[in-house]
mmCIF file as Biopython writes it, N, C-alpha, C and O atoms, coordinates in Angstrom:
data_model
#
loop_
_atom_site.group_PDB
_atom_site.id
_atom_site.type_symbol
_atom_site.label_atom_id
_atom_site.label_alt_id
_atom_site.label_comp_id
_atom_site.label_asym_id
_atom_site.label_entity_id
_atom_site.label_seq_id
_atom_site.pdbx_PDB_ins_code
_atom_site.Cartn_x
_atom_site.Cartn_y
_atom_site.Cartn_z
_atom_site.occupancy
_atom_site.B_iso_or_equiv
_atom_site.auth_seq_id
_atom_site.auth_asym_id
_atom_site.pdbx_PDB_model_num
ATOM 1   N N  . UNK A ? 1  ? 203.390 160.254 185.099 1.0 0.0 1  A 1 
ATOM 2   C CA . UNK A ? 1  ? 202.554 160.025 186.257 1.0 0.0 1  A 1 
ATOM 3   C C  . UNK A ? 1  ? 202.165 161.372 186.864 1.0 0.0 1  A 1 
ATOM 4   O O  . UNK A ? 1  ? 203.042 162.172 187.191 1.0 0.0 1  A 1 
ATOM 5   N N  . UNK A ? 2  ? 200.874 161.634 187.020 1.0 0.0 2  A 1 
ATOM 6   C CA . UNK A ? 2  ? 200.451 162.944 187.554 1.0 0.0 2  A 1 
ATOM 7   C C  . UNK A ? 2  ? 200.840 163.111 189.022 1.0 0.0 2  A 1 
ATOM 8   O O  . UNK A ? 2  ? 200.969 162.145 189.773 1.0 0.0 2  A 1 
ATOM 9   N N  . UNK A ? 3  ? 201.017 164.356 189.390 1.0 0.0 3  A 1 
ATOM 10  C CA . UNK A ? 3  ? 201.323 164.658 190.782 1.0 0.0 3  A 1 
ATOM 11  C C  . UNK A ? 3  ? 200.065 164.484 191.614 1.0 0.0 3  A 1 
ATOM 12  O O  . UNK A ? 3  ? 198.957 164.410 191.081 1.0 0.0 3  A 1 
ATOM 13  N N  . UNK A ? 4  ? 200.247 164.421 192.914 1.0 0.0 4  A 1 
ATOM 14  C CA . UNK A ? 4  ? 199.142 164.241 193.853 1.0 0.0 4  A 1 
ATOM 15  C C  . UNK A ? 4  ? 198.706 165.595 194.403 1.0 0.0 4  A 1 
ATOM 16  O O  . UNK A ? 4  ? 199.462 166.566 194.363 1.0 0.0 4  A 1 
ATOM 17  N N  . UNK A ? 5  ? 197.482 165.648 194.915 1.0 0.0 5  A 1 
ATOM 18  C CA . UNK A ? 5  ? 196.949 166.865 195.536 1.0 0.0 5  A 1 
ATOM 19  C C  . UNK A ? 5  ? 197.850 167.301 196.689 1.0 0.0 5  A 1 
ATOM 20  O O  . UNK A ? 5  ? 198.091 168.494 196.870 1.0 0.0 5  A 1 
ATOM 21  N N  . UNK A ? 6  ? 198.349 166.339 197.471 1.0 0.0 6  A 1 
ATOM 22  C CA . UNK A ? 6  ? 199.203 166.684 198.614 1.0 0.0 6  A 1 
ATOM 23  C C  . UNK A ? 6  ? 200.478 167.390 198.155 1.0 0.0 6  A 1 
ATOM 24  O O  . UNK A ? 6  ? 201.007 168.226 198.888 1.0 0.0 6  A 1 
ATOM 25  N N  . UNK A ? 7  ? 200.989 167.074 196.950 1.0 0.0 7  A 1 
ATOM 26  C CA . UNK A ? 7  ? 202.168 167.763 196.419 1.0 0.0 7  A 1 
ATOM 27  C C  . UNK A ? 7  ? 201.853 169.226 196.113 1.0 0.0 7  A 1 
ATOM 28  O O  . UNK A ? 7  ? 202.664 170.112 196.383 1.0 0.0 7  A 1 
ATOM 29  N N  . UNK A ? 8  ? 200.673 169.472 195.548 1.0 0.0 8  A 1 
ATOM 30  C CA . UNK A ? 8  ? 200.278 170.853 195.243 1.0 0.0 8  A 1 
ATOM 31  C C  . UNK A ? 8  ? 200.099 171.664 196.523 1.0 0.0 8  A 1 
ATOM 32  O O  . UNK A ? 8  ? 200.518 172.819 196.597 1.0 0.0 8  A 1 
ATOM 33  N N  . UNK A ? 9  ? 199.475 171.054 197.530 1.0 0.0 9  A 1 
ATOM 34  C CA . UNK A ? 9  ? 199.256 171.744 198.810 1.0 0.0 9  A 1 
ATOM 35  C C  . UNK A ? 9  ? 200.591 172.083 199.452 1.0 0.0 9  A 1 
ATOM 36  O O  . UNK A ? 9  ? 200.778 173.188 199.961 1.0 0.0 9  A 1 
ATOM 37  N N  . UNK A ? 10 ? 201.511 171.139 199.428 1.0 0.0 10 A 1 
ATOM 38  C CA . UNK A ? 10 ? 202.837 171.364 200.014 1.0 0.0 10 A 1 
ATOM 39  C C  . UNK A ? 10 ? 203.573 172.482 199.283 1.0 0.0 10 A 1 
ATOM 40  O O  . UNK A ? 10 ? 204.219 173.318 199.915 1.0 0.0 10 A 1 
ATOM 41  N N  . UNK A ? 11 ? 203.479 172.500 197.962 1.0 0.0 11 A 1 
ATOM 42  C CA . UNK A ? 11 ? 204.136 173.529 197.157 1.0 0.0 11 A 1 
ATOM 43  C C  . UNK A ? 11 ? 203.568 174.925 197.482 1.0 0.0 11 A 1 
ATOM 44  O O  . UNK A ? 11 ? 204.316 175.897 197.589 1.0 0.0 11 A 1 
ATOM 45  N N  . UNK A ? 12 ? 202.248 175.005 197.635 1.0 0.0 12 A 1 
ATOM 46  C CA . UNK A ? 12 ? 201.628 176.290 197.983 1.0 0.0 12 A 1 
ATOM 47  C C  . UNK A ? 12 ? 202.083 176.765 199.365 1.0 0.0 12 A 1 
ATOM 48  O O  . UNK A ? 12 ? 202.392 177.943 199.547 1.0 0.0 12 A 1 
ATOM 49  N N  . UNK A ? 13 ? 202.125 175.865 200.322 1.0 0.0 13 A 1 
ATOM 50  C CA . UNK A ? 13 ? 202.529 176.245 201.678 1.0 0.0 13 A 1 
ATOM 51  C C  . UNK A ? 13 ? 203.982 176.707 201.708 1.0 0.0 13 A 1 
ATOM 52  O O  . UNK A ? 13 ? 204.311 177.650 202.427 1.0 0.0 13 A 1 
ATOM 53  N N  . UNK A ? 14 ? 204.859 176.058 200.937 1.0 0.0 14 A 1 
ATOM 54  C CA . UNK A ? 14 ? 206.262 176.461 200.874 1.0 0.0 14 A 1 
ATOM 55  C C  . UNK A ? 14 ? 206.408 177.853 200.259 1.0 0.0 14 A 1 
ATOM 56  O O  . UNK A ? 14 ? 207.341 178.587 200.585 1.0 0.0 14 A 1 
ATOM 57  N N  . UNK A ? 15 ? 205.482 178.209 199.369 1.0 0.0 15 A 1 
ATOM 58  C CA . UNK A ? 15 ? 205.524 179.514 198.708 1.0 0.0 15 A 1 
ATOM 59  C C  . UNK A ? 15 ? 204.895 180.617 199.566 1.0 0.0 15 A 1 
ATOM 60  O O  . UNK A ? 15 ? 204.868 181.777 199.156 1.0 0.0 15 A 1 
ATOM 61  N N  . UNK A ? 16 ? 204.389 180.262 200.754 1.0 0.0 16 A 1 
ATOM 62  C CA . UNK A ? 16 ? 203.847 181.270 201.652 1.0 0.0 16 A 1 
ATOM 63  C C  . UNK A ? 16 ? 202.344 181.408 201.629 1.0 0.0 16 A 1 
ATOM 64  O O  . UNK A ? 16 ? 201.809 182.345 202.222 1.0 0.0 16 A 1 
ATOM 65  N N  . UNK A ? 17 ? 201.653 180.516 200.973 1.0 0.0 17 A 1 
ATOM 66  C CA . UNK A ? 17 ? 200.197 180.555 200.943 1.0 0.0 17 A 1 
ATOM 67  C C  . UNK A ? 17 ? 199.649 179.992 202.250 1.0 0.0 17 A 1 
ATOM 68  O O  . UNK A ? 17 ? 200.266 179.128 202.873 1.0 0.0 17 A 1 
ATOM 69  N N  . UNK A ? 18 ? 198.492 180.489 202.653 1.0 0.0 18 A 1 
ATOM 70  C CA . UNK A ? 18 ? 197.847 180.066 203.895 1.0 0.0 18 A 1 
ATOM 71  C C  . UNK A ? 18 ? 196.524 179.397 203.548 1.0 0.0 18 A 1 
ATOM 72  O O  . UNK A ? 18 ? 195.744 179.921 202.753 1.0 0.0 18 A 1 
ATOM 73  N N  . UNK A ? 19 ? 196.277 178.241 204.146 1.0 0.0 19 A 1 
ATOM 74  C CA . UNK A ? 19 ? 195.030 177.516 203.938 1.0 0.0 19 A 1 
ATOM 75  C C  . UNK A ? 19 ? 193.964 178.160 204.803 1.0 0.0 19 A 1 
ATOM 76  O O  . UNK A ? 19 ? 194.040 178.098 206.030 1.0 0.0 19 A 1 
ATOM 77  N N  . UNK A ? 20 ? 192.971 178.778 204.178 1.0 0.0 20 A 1 
ATOM 78  C CA . UNK A ? 20 ? 191.912 179.428 204.945 1.0 0.0 20 A 1 
ATOM 79  C C  . UNK A ? 20 ? 190.674 178.549 205.052 1.0 0.0 20 A 1 
ATOM 80  O O  . UNK A ? 20 ? 189.594 179.022 205.407 1.0 0.0 20 A 1 
ATOM 81  N N  . UNK A ? 21 ? 190.839 177.272 204.744 1.0 0.0 21 A 1 
ATOM 82  C CA . UNK A ? 21 ? 189.737 176.332 204.904 1.0 0.0 21 A 1 
ATOM 83  C C  . UNK A ? 21 ? 188.893 176.229 203.658 1.0 0.0 21 A 1 
ATOM 84  O O  . UNK A ? 21 ? 189.205 176.809 202.618 1.0 0.0 21 A 1 
ATOM 85  N N  . UNK A ? 22 ? 187.834 175.491 203.786 1.0 0.0 22 A 1 
ATOM 86  C CA . UNK A ? 22 ? 186.934 175.293 202.665 1.0 0.0 22 A 1 
ATOM 87  C C  . UNK A ? 22 ? 185.817 174.372 203.088 1.0 0.0 22 A 1 
ATOM 88  O O  . UNK A ? 22 ? 185.703 174.010 204.259 1.0 0.0 22 A 1 
ATOM 89  N N  . UNK A ? 23 ? 185.009 174.001 202.149 1.0 0.0 23 A 1 
ATOM 90  C CA . UNK A ? 23 ? 183.856 173.164 202.437 1.0 0.0 23 A 1 
ATOM 91  C C  . UNK A ? 23 ? 184.064 171.798 201.781 1.0 0.0 23 A 1 
ATOM 92  O O  . UNK A ? 23 ? 184.356 171.717 200.588 1.0 0.0 23 A 1 
ATOM 93  N N  . UNK A ? 24 ? 183.915 170.752 202.544 1.0 0.0 24 A 1 
ATOM 94  C CA . UNK A ? 24 ? 184.110 169.414 202.004 1.0 0.0 24 A 1 
ATOM 95  C C  . UNK A ? 24 ? 185.566 169.163 201.681 1.0 0.0 24 A 1 
ATOM 96  O O  . UNK A ? 24 ? 186.439 169.369 202.524 1.0 0.0 24 A 1 
ATOM 97  N N  . UNK A ? 25 ? 185.832 168.722 200.469 1.0 0.0 25 A 1 
ATOM 98  C CA . UNK A ? 25 ? 187.210 168.416 200.074 1.0 0.0 25 A 1 
ATOM 99  C C  . UNK A ? 25 ? 187.903 169.608 199.416 1.0 0.0 25 A 1 
ATOM 100 O O  . UNK A ? 25 ? 188.967 169.445 198.817 1.0 0.0 25 A 1 
ATOM 101 N N  . UNK A ? 26 ? 187.323 170.791 199.516 1.0 0.0 26 A 1 
ATOM 102 C CA . UNK A ? 26 ? 187.913 171.988 198.918 1.0 0.0 26 A 1 
ATOM 103 C C  . UNK A ? 26 ? 188.765 172.730 199.939 1.0 0.0 26 A 1 
ATOM 104 O O  . UNK A ? 26 ? 188.406 172.842 201.111 1.0 0.0 26 A 1 
ATOM 105 N N  . UNK A ? 27 ? 189.900 173.233 199.468 1.0 0.0 27 A 1 
ATOM 106 C CA . UNK A ? 27 ? 190.787 174.046 200.293 1.0 0.0 27 A 1 
ATOM 107 C C  . UNK A ? 27 ? 191.081 175.338 199.539 1.0 0.0 27 A 1 
ATOM 108 O O  . UNK A ? 27 ? 191.371 175.313 198.343 1.0 0.0 27 A 1 
ATOM 109 N N  . UNK A ? 28 ? 191.007 176.460 200.237 1.0 0.0 28 A 1 
ATOM 110 C CA . UNK A ? 28 ? 191.276 177.760 199.636 1.0 0.0 28 A 1 
ATOM 111 C C  . UNK A ? 28 ? 192.571 178.308 200.211 1.0 0.0 28 A 1 
ATOM 112 O O  . UNK A ? 28 ? 192.728 178.406 201.428 1.0 0.0 28 A 1 
ATOM 113 N N  . UNK A ? 29 ? 193.488 178.661 199.336 1.0 0.0 29 A 1 
ATOM 114 C CA . UNK A ? 29 ? 194.784 179.186 199.747 1.0 0.0 29 A 1 
ATOM 115 C C  . UNK A ? 29 ? 194.892 180.644 199.335 1.0 0.0 29 A 1 
ATOM 116 O O  . UNK A ? 29 ? 194.588 181.007 198.199 1.0 0.0 29 A 1 
ATOM 117 N N  . UNK A ? 30 ? 195.328 181.470 200.267 1.0 0.0 30 A 1 
ATOM 118 C CA . UNK A ? 30 ? 195.484 182.892 199.994 1.0 0.0 30 A 1 
ATOM 119 C C  . UNK A ? 30 ? 196.931 183.304 200.225 1.0 0.0 30 A 1 
ATOM 120 O O  . UNK A ? 30 ? 197.679 182.658 200.959 1.0 0.0 30 A 1 
ATOM 121 N N  . UNK A ? 31 ? 197.294 184.390 199.581 1.0 0.0 31 A 1 
ATOM 122 C CA . UNK A ? 31 ? 198.631 184.977 199.709 1.0 0.0 31 A 1 
ATOM 123 C C  . UNK A ? 31 ? 198.458 186.483 199.576 1.0 0.0 31 A 1 
ATOM 124 O O  . UNK A ? 31 ? 197.647 186.931 198.765 1.0 0.0 31 A 1 
ATOM 125 N N  . UNK A ? 32 ? 199.196 187.281 200.349 1.0 0.0 32 A 1 
ATOM 126 C CA . UNK A ? 32 ? 199.005 188.735 200.283 1.0 0.0 32 A 1 
ATOM 127 C C  . UNK A ? 32 ? 199.284 189.353 198.911 1.0 0.0 32 A 1 
ATOM 128 O O  . UNK A ? 32 ? 198.716 190.396 198.587 1.0 0.0 32 A 1 
ATOM 129 N N  . UNK A ? 33 ? 200.141 188.738 198.106 1.0 0.0 33 A 1 
ATOM 130 C CA . UNK A ? 33 ? 200.486 189.298 196.797 1.0 0.0 33 A 1 
ATOM 131 C C  . UNK A ? 33 ? 199.633 188.751 195.658 1.0 0.0 33 A 1 
ATOM 132 O O  . UNK A ? 33 ? 199.811 189.159 194.510 1.0 0.0 33 A 1 
ATOM 133 N N  . UNK A ? 34 ? 198.714 187.842 195.949 1.0 0.0 34 A 1 
ATOM 134 C CA . UNK A ? 34 ? 197.873 187.226 194.918 1.0 0.0 34 A 1 
ATOM 135 C C  . UNK A ? 34 ? 196.442 187.694 195.133 1.0 0.0 34 A 1 
ATOM 136 O O  . UNK A ? 34 ? 195.911 187.587 196.239 1.0 0.0 34 A 1 
ATOM 137 N N  . UNK A ? 35 ? 195.817 188.211 194.082 1.0 0.0 35 A 1 
ATOM 138 C CA . UNK A ? 35 ? 194.494 188.832 194.249 1.0 0.0 35 A 1 
ATOM 139 C C  . UNK A ? 35 ? 193.365 187.823 194.411 1.0 0.0 35 A 1 
ATOM 140 O O  . UNK A ? 35 ? 192.390 188.110 195.104 1.0 0.0 35 A 1 
ATOM 141 N N  . UNK A ? 36 ? 193.468 186.648 193.790 1.0 0.0 36 A 1 
ATOM 142 C CA . UNK A ? 36 ? 192.404 185.647 193.900 1.0 0.0 36 A 1 
ATOM 143 C C  . UNK A ? 36 ? 192.908 184.432 194.664 1.0 0.0 36 A 1 
ATOM 144 O O  . UNK A ? 36 ? 194.053 184.019 194.480 1.0 0.0 36 A 1 
ATOM 145 N N  . UNK A ? 37 ? 192.068 183.853 195.520 1.0 0.0 37 A 1 
ATOM 146 C CA . UNK A ? 37 ? 192.502 182.629 196.206 1.0 0.0 37 A 1 
ATOM 147 C C  . UNK A ? 37 ? 192.583 181.452 195.239 1.0 0.0 37 A 1 
ATOM 148 O O  . UNK A ? 37 ? 191.888 181.412 194.224 1.0 0.0 37 A 1 
ATOM 149 N N  . UNK A ? 38 ? 193.443 180.501 195.575 1.0 0.0 38 A 1 
ATOM 150 C CA . UNK A ? 38 ? 193.591 179.280 194.786 1.0 0.0 38 A 1 
ATOM 151 C C  . UNK A ? 38 ? 192.775 178.196 195.481 1.0 0.0 38 A 1 
ATOM 152 O O  . UNK A ? 38 ? 192.987 177.918 196.661 1.0 0.0 38 A 1 
ATOM 153 N N  . UNK A ? 39 ? 191.849 177.588 194.758 1.0 0.0 39 A 1 
ATOM 154 C CA . UNK A ? 39 ? 191.020 176.525 195.319 1.0 0.0 39 A 1 
ATOM 155 C C  . UNK A ? 39 ? 191.488 175.186 194.777 1.0 0.0 39 A 1 
ATOM 156 O O  . UNK A ? 39 ? 191.567 174.974 193.567 1.0 0.0 39 A 1 
ATOM 157 N N  . UNK A ? 40 ? 191.796 174.288 195.704 1.0 0.0 40 A 1 
ATOM 158 C CA . UNK A ? 40 ? 192.216 172.935 195.359 1.0 0.0 40 A 1 
ATOM 159 C C  . UNK A ? 40 ? 191.155 171.985 195.903 1.0 0.0 40 A 1 
ATOM 160 O O  . UNK A ? 40 ? 190.845 172.009 197.094 1.0 0.0 40 A 1 
ATOM 161 N N  . UNK A ? 41 ? 190.603 171.153 195.033 1.0 0.0 41 A 1 
ATOM 162 C CA . UNK A ? 41 ? 189.584 170.193 195.476 1.0 0.0 41 A 1 
ATOM 163 C C  . UNK A ? 41 ? 190.116 168.781 195.317 1.0 0.0 41 A 1 
ATOM 164 O O  . UNK A ? 41 ? 190.963 168.514 194.465 1.0 0.0 41 A 1 
ATOM 165 N N  . UNK A ? 42 ? 189.615 167.895 196.134 1.0 0.0 42 A 1 
ATOM 166 C CA . UNK A ? 42 ? 190.000 166.495 196.068 1.0 0.0 42 A 1 
ATOM 167 C C  . UNK A ? 42 ? 190.669 166.047 197.350 1.0 0.0 42 A 1 
ATOM 168 O O  . UNK A ? 42 ? 191.113 166.860 198.160 1.0 0.0 42 A 1 
ATOM 169 N N  . UNK A ? 43 ? 190.735 164.729 197.518 1.0 0.0 43 A 1 
ATOM 170 C CA . UNK A ? 43 ? 191.413 164.163 198.680 1.0 0.0 43 A 1 
ATOM 171 C C  . UNK A ? 43 ? 192.917 164.264 198.478 1.0 0.0 43 A 1 
ATOM 172 O O  . UNK A ? 43 ? 193.392 164.348 197.345 1.0 0.0 43 A 1 
ATOM 173 N N  . UNK A ? 44 ? 193.661 164.255 199.570 1.0 0.0 44 A 1 
ATOM 174 C CA . UNK A ? 44 ? 195.109 164.452 199.501 1.0 0.0 44 A 1 
ATOM 175 C C  . UNK A ? 44 ? 195.809 163.403 198.634 1.0 0.0 44 A 1 
ATOM 176 O O  . UNK A ? 44 ? 196.841 163.713 198.039 1.0 0.0 44 A 1 
ATOM 177 N N  . UNK A ? 45 ? 195.302 162.198 198.539 1.0 0.0 45 A 1 
ATOM 178 C CA . UNK A ? 45 ? 195.945 161.142 197.761 1.0 0.0 45 A 1 
ATOM 179 C C  . UNK A ? 45 ? 195.498 161.069 196.312 1.0 0.0 45 A 1 
ATOM 180 O O  . UNK A ? 45 ? 196.011 160.251 195.548 1.0 0.0 45 A 1 
ATOM 181 N N  . UNK A ? 46 ? 194.548 161.914 195.921 1.0 0.0 46 A 1 
ATOM 182 C CA . UNK A ? 46 ? 194.045 161.907 194.540 1.0 0.0 46 A 1 
ATOM 183 C C  . UNK A ? 46 ? 195.077 162.498 193.587 1.0 0.0 46 A 1 
ATOM 184 O O  . UNK A ? 46 ? 195.934 163.286 193.987 1.0 0.0 46 A 1 
ATOM 185 N N  . UNK A ? 47 ? 194.980 162.105 192.322 1.0 0.0 47 A 1 
ATOM 186 C CA . UNK A ? 47 ? 195.820 162.698 191.284 1.0 0.0 47 A 1 
ATOM 187 C C  . UNK A ? 47 ? 195.357 164.123 191.019 1.0 0.0 47 A 1 
ATOM 188 O O  . UNK A ? 47 ? 194.158 164.400 190.980 1.0 0.0 47 A 1 
ATOM 189 N N  . UNK A ? 48 ? 196.320 165.027 190.836 1.0 0.0 48 A 1 
ATOM 190 C CA . UNK A ? 48 ? 195.994 166.413 190.513 1.0 0.0 48 A 1 
ATOM 191 C C  . UNK A ? 48 ? 195.621 166.511 189.034 1.0 0.0 48 A 1 
ATOM 192 O O  . UNK A ? 48 ? 196.227 165.855 188.187 1.0 0.0 48 A 1 
ATOM 193 N N  . UNK A ? 49 ? 194.640 167.319 188.741 1.0 0.0 49 A 1 
ATOM 194 C CA . UNK A ? 49 ? 194.223 167.536 187.356 1.0 0.0 49 A 1 
ATOM 195 C C  . UNK A ? 49 ? 195.067 168.648 186.738 1.0 0.0 49 A 1 
ATOM 196 O O  . UNK A ? 49 ? 195.681 169.444 187.449 1.0 0.0 49 A 1 
ATOM 197 N N  . UNK A ? 50 ? 195.089 168.694 185.416 1.0 0.0 50 A 1 
ATOM 198 C CA . UNK A ? 50 ? 195.930 169.674 184.717 1.0 0.0 50 A 1 
ATOM 199 C C  . UNK A ? 50 ? 195.597 171.106 185.114 1.0 0.0 50 A 1 
ATOM 200 O O  . UNK A ? 50 ? 196.504 171.912 185.316 1.0 0.0 50 A 1 
ATOM 201 N N  . UNK A ? 51 ? 194.316 171.438 185.229 1.0 0.0 51 A 1 
ATOM 202 C CA . UNK A ? 51 ? 193.949 172.818 185.565 1.0 0.0 51 A 1 
ATOM 203 C C  . UNK A ? 51 ? 194.370 173.174 186.986 1.0 0.0 51 A 1 
ATOM 204 O O  . UNK A ? 51 ? 194.655 174.338 187.266 1.0 0.0 51 A 1 
ATOM 205 N N  . UNK A ? 52 ? 194.415 172.199 187.883 1.0 0.0 52 A 1 
ATOM 206 C CA . UNK A ? 52 ? 194.863 172.468 189.254 1.0 0.0 52 A 1 
ATOM 207 C C  . UNK A ? 52 ? 196.360 172.754 189.271 1.0 0.0 52 A 1 
ATOM 208 O O  . UNK A ? 52 ? 196.807 173.685 189.942 1.0 0.0 52 A 1 
ATOM 209 N N  . UNK A ? 53 ? 197.130 171.964 188.543 1.0 0.0 53 A 1 
ATOM 210 C CA . UNK A ? 53 ? 198.578 172.200 188.474 1.0 0.0 53 A 1 
ATOM 211 C C  . UNK A ? 53 ? 198.871 173.558 187.848 1.0 0.0 53 A 1 
ATOM 212 O O  . UNK A ? 53 ? 199.770 174.268 188.300 1.0 0.0 53 A 1 
ATOM 213 N N  . UNK A ? 54 ? 198.121 173.922 186.812 1.0 0.0 54 A 1 
ATOM 214 C CA . UNK A ? 54 ? 198.305 175.213 186.149 1.0 0.0 54 A 1 
ATOM 215 C C  . UNK A ? 54 ? 197.974 176.366 187.096 1.0 0.0 54 A 1 
ATOM 216 O O  . UNK A ? 54 ? 198.698 177.360 187.145 1.0 0.0 54 A 1 
ATOM 217 N N  . UNK A ? 55 ? 196.874 176.232 187.849 1.0 0.0 55 A 1 
ATOM 218 C CA . UNK A ? 55 ? 196.465 177.287 188.780 1.0 0.0 55 A 1 
ATOM 219 C C  . UNK A ? 55 ? 197.510 177.489 189.869 1.0 0.0 55 A 1 
ATOM 220 O O  . UNK A ? 55 ? 197.800 178.622 190.252 1.0 0.0 55 A 1 
ATOM 221 N N  . UNK A ? 56 ? 198.068 176.406 190.364 1.0 0.0 56 A 1 
ATOM 222 C CA . UNK A ? 56 ? 199.106 176.505 191.405 1.0 0.0 56 A 1 
ATOM 223 C C  . UNK A ? 56 ? 200.351 177.170 190.835 1.0 0.0 56 A 1 
ATOM 224 O O  . UNK A ? 56 ? 200.923 178.058 191.467 1.0 0.0 56 A 1 
ATOM 225 N N  . UNK A ? 57 ? 200.776 176.751 189.648 1.0 0.0 57 A 1 
ATOM 226 C CA . UNK A ? 57 ? 201.972 177.330 189.031 1.0 0.0 57 A 1 
ATOM 227 C C  . UNK A ? 57 ? 201.807 178.837 188.803 1.0 0.0 57 A 1 
ATOM 228 O O  . UNK A ? 57 ? 202.715 179.612 189.105 1.0 0.0 57 A 1 
ATOM 229 N N  . UNK A ? 58 ? 200.654 179.251 188.272 1.0 0.0 58 A 1 
ATOM 230 C CA . UNK A ? 58 ? 200.430 180.676 187.999 1.0 0.0 58 A 1 
ATOM 231 C C  . UNK A ? 58 ? 200.330 181.483 189.285 1.0 0.0 58 A 1 
ATOM 232 O O  . UNK A ? 58 ? 200.824 182.610 189.345 1.0 0.0 58 A 1 
ATOM 233 N N  . UNK A ? 59 ? 199.702 180.927 190.310 1.0 0.0 59 A 1 
ATOM 234 C CA . UNK A ? 59 ? 199.577 181.644 191.583 1.0 0.0 59 A 1 
ATOM 235 C C  . UNK A ? 59 ? 200.939 181.833 192.234 1.0 0.0 59 A 1 
ATOM 236 O O  . UNK A ? 59 ? 201.210 182.893 192.797 1.0 0.0 59 A 1 
ATOM 237 N N  . UNK A ? 60 ? 201.787 180.835 192.169 1.0 0.0 60 A 1 
ATOM 238 C CA . UNK A ? 60 ? 203.126 180.966 192.750 1.0 0.0 60 A 1 
ATOM 239 C C  . UNK A ? 60 ? 203.942 181.988 191.979 1.0 0.0 60 A 1 
ATOM 240 O O  . UNK A ? 60 ? 204.696 182.753 192.580 1.0 0.0 60 A 1 
ATOM 241 N N  . UNK A ? 61 ? 203.807 182.016 190.660 1.0 0.0 61 A 1 
ATOM 242 C CA . UNK A ? 61 ? 204.500 183.030 189.859 1.0 0.0 61 A 1 
ATOM 243 C C  . UNK A ? 61 ? 204.024 184.422 190.247 1.0 0.0 61 A 1 
ATOM 244 O O  . UNK A ? 61 ? 204.835 185.337 190.388 1.0 0.0 61 A 1 
ATOM 245 N N  . UNK A ? 62 ? 202.715 184.591 190.421 1.0 0.0 62 A 1 
ATOM 246 C CA . UNK A ? 62 ? 202.166 185.894 190.788 1.0 0.0 62 A 1 
ATOM 247 C C  . UNK A ? 62 ? 202.622 186.318 192.187 1.0 0.0 62 A 1 
ATOM 248 O O  . UNK A ? 62 ? 202.808 187.509 192.435 1.0 0.0 62 A 1 
ATOM 249 N N  . UNK A ? 63 ? 202.800 185.379 193.087 1.0 0.0 63 A 1 
ATOM 250 C CA . UNK A ? 63 ? 203.213 185.716 194.447 1.0 0.0 63 A 1 
ATOM 251 C C  . UNK A ? 63 ? 204.641 186.222 194.502 1.0 0.0 63 A 1 
ATOM 252 O O  . UNK A ? 63 ? 205.013 186.914 195.450 1.0 0.0 63 A 1 
ATOM 253 N N  . UNK A ? 64 ? 205.444 185.893 193.513 1.0 0.0 64 A 1 
ATOM 254 C CA . UNK A ? 64 ? 206.860 186.300 193.497 1.0 0.0 64 A 1 
ATOM 255 C C  . UNK A ? 64 ? 207.068 187.698 192.916 1.0 0.0 64 A 1 
ATOM 256 O O  . UNK A ? 64 ? 208.176 188.228 192.986 1.0 0.0 64 A 1 
ATOM 257 N N  . UNK A ? 65 ? 206.043 188.297 192.353 1.0 0.0 65 A 1 
ATOM 258 C CA . UNK A ? 65 ? 206.174 189.630 191.733 1.0 0.0 65 A 1 
ATOM 259 C C  . UNK A ? 65 ? 206.229 190.706 192.765 1.0 0.0 65 A 1 
ATOM 260 O O  . UNK A ? 65 ? 206.338 191.884 192.424 1.0 0.0 65 A 1 
#
């Protein structure tokens, strides 16, 4: 069963990312140690897509360096 968008958002916030807003259903998360923002699109109850889960995982890994 795929994770939900709200799970990805919560995981990013726990890792220290800040939601800098977005347009429509898009949210952009930034972190001082990550060079590119992570964009998550979709409603909070939607299923997360594979590329979104991968982007969140890689961004969190980069933030820990």
